[in-house]
N, C-alpha and C positions, 0 to 999 in steps of 0.2 A: 388513714395516712394523708400525706400532703395533697393528693389529688382531690380530696374531698372538699377542699377549700376553693373559694372564688375570691379574686381580688377586685375590689370595687374601683371604678374609674375615679371616684371621688378621692379615695385615699392615695391613688397614684398621683393625681394632680396636686394634692396637699403636700406630698413628699417632695415632688419636683419644684414646686413654687417656694417652699420653705427652705430647702437645702440650697437651692440656686441663689438665694438672697443672702446667705451667710457664708462665712469663711469655711474652707474645707475642714474636714475632720470634726463635723458636728453631726448630729443624728437624732435618733429617737426610737421608740418602741412601737410594735405593731400589735393590735388587738383583734380578736375574732369573736363574732357572736352569730349563732345560727348558721355556721359554715361560711360566713362572709367576712373577709378581712377588710374592715371598713373603718378602722380607728387607728390614727397616728398621733402620738404625743411627742412633740418636738423636745429635744434636749441639746442644749448648747455644749454640754460636756464640762469637764473639770479643766480649768486653765492650767497648762503645763508649759515648761520652757521649750521642750521639743514638740512643736505643733505638727508632728508627722504621725500622730496616733490619736484616735478617738477614745477618750476615757469617759465613759458614761457617769453622770451624776447619780450614783447609786441611791443616795438618800431620797432625792426627789422621785426617782423612778420606782423605788420600793413603795413610796406613799401612793403612787398611781396604781401599782399592782394590788395593793390592799383594797383600794376603792373598786378596782375592776372585779375583785373576787366577790364583793357584795353585790355587784351588778351582773354577775355571771358572764363576765367578759374574759376570754382566755388570752394568755400571752403566747404569741407565735413567733416572735423574732425581734431582731434589732436591725435598723437601717442606719447607714452613715455615709458621708461623702468623701471622695478622693479628688485630688486635683486632676490627675490624668490616668492613674493606674486603673486598669479594668478588671483586676482580679483581687481576691482577698489576700491580705498580707499574712505572714506567720502570726503576728500579734492578734489579728482579727480571728484567725482560726483557733488559736490558743484560748482566747477569751470566750469564744463560742463554746468550745469544749468544756470550759469551766462551768458555764451556765448549764450545760447538759448534765454534767455529773452532780453538781450541787442540787439541782432541781429535779433530778431523776427523770429527765426527758430523753426521748429517743432521737429527736431532731429539732432544729429551729431554722427559720428563714433568716438569711443574712444578706439582704440586698445592699448594693452600693450605688450611690448616685455619683456619676463622673462629671465633674464640672466642665472639663475641656470639651467634651462632646455632648453635654447635656443629655446624658442617657442614664436610665435606671436599669441596672443589671441585677437579675435575681439569682441568688445562690441559696442552697440548702446545705446545712452542715449536720452530719450525723456523727456518731461516736467513731466510725471507721472511714467515712468518705466525705468529700465535698463535691456537690453537684452544681453545675450551672443549669438553670431552668429556662425552658422555652415557654414564654407567656404569650398567649393570644386571646384577645377578648376577655381578659381577666381570668382565664383558665390555664392551668398547667398542662401543656400539650406534650411535653417531653422533658427529659433531663439527660445531661452528659456528665459522666464522672470526670472531674478534673484533678482531684487529689485523693490518694489512698493514705489513710492515717494508721500509725502503728496501734496495735491493740493495747489495752491496759489503761490505767488511770492517767489523766492529764497531770503531768508533774513539772515542777520547777518553772522558771521563766516568768513568774509573777512576783511582785514585790512582797506579797504576803507569805511566800514560801522561803524568804531570805532570813538568815540568822540576825541580820541587822535591823529588821523591822519589828517594832514592839506593838503587837496587835492589841495590847491592853492600854496603850497610851494613844487616845484618839482626840481629834478636835471636833468642833461642832458640825463639820462636814463629813464625819465618819471616816476621815483619813487617818492613817496610822503613822506613828513617828519612826523615821529612818535614822538610826544612830550614826550611820556613816556620813550622811549628807546634812544631818541636823535640821531636816525639814519634814513636813507631813505629805504623804502621798496616798492615793487610793490603793488598798491592798491588791486590787485586781489589775493594777498597772503592769504592763509587760516589762520584764527585767532582762529581756533578750539582748539589749544593747548596753547593759550596765556591767562594767568591768569588775565591780566589787561584789557581784551576786554570789552568794554562797548558800546552797540549799540546806535547810534545816535537817 
């Protein structure tokens, strides 16, 4: 389980230095080898008009994951930055659950770096709960449940679940065409704020 892992000081410094020097809602993925979370790959994300959400560049990150598989590096989570919010948003949790169901995982780490207070806050998302983690000396010393999620599949609220998104019409960035807006968007983008969203 999650307590089997240790978080290296090196990776914490890399996350804080990289995310503090970029605009908010950027992030990256975390890798583990031999029980040590020691790898951070930065991702500036997909540029979108509403910069209040981190949309990972799935194409680039998938290439990294393929490389990791050959090197026996495990994927354990995503990290991203907020301006001042110290908790995960609905879109953050929804995206994390998508990752869990698609990859048949039980949980992932979902830390956020808060620019306003320059703090790295660790969360863990499971299929039913969200926990805030107490990290000391790189070890998980405890966890507090902050959200209880409904059981069942993660459904709706992503562009790829909408009737207007054509998943067979994609650009070179692996974004799909939205017939309503006439633009390309990542299928994993949150549709929670879209007034035209209609579930397939």
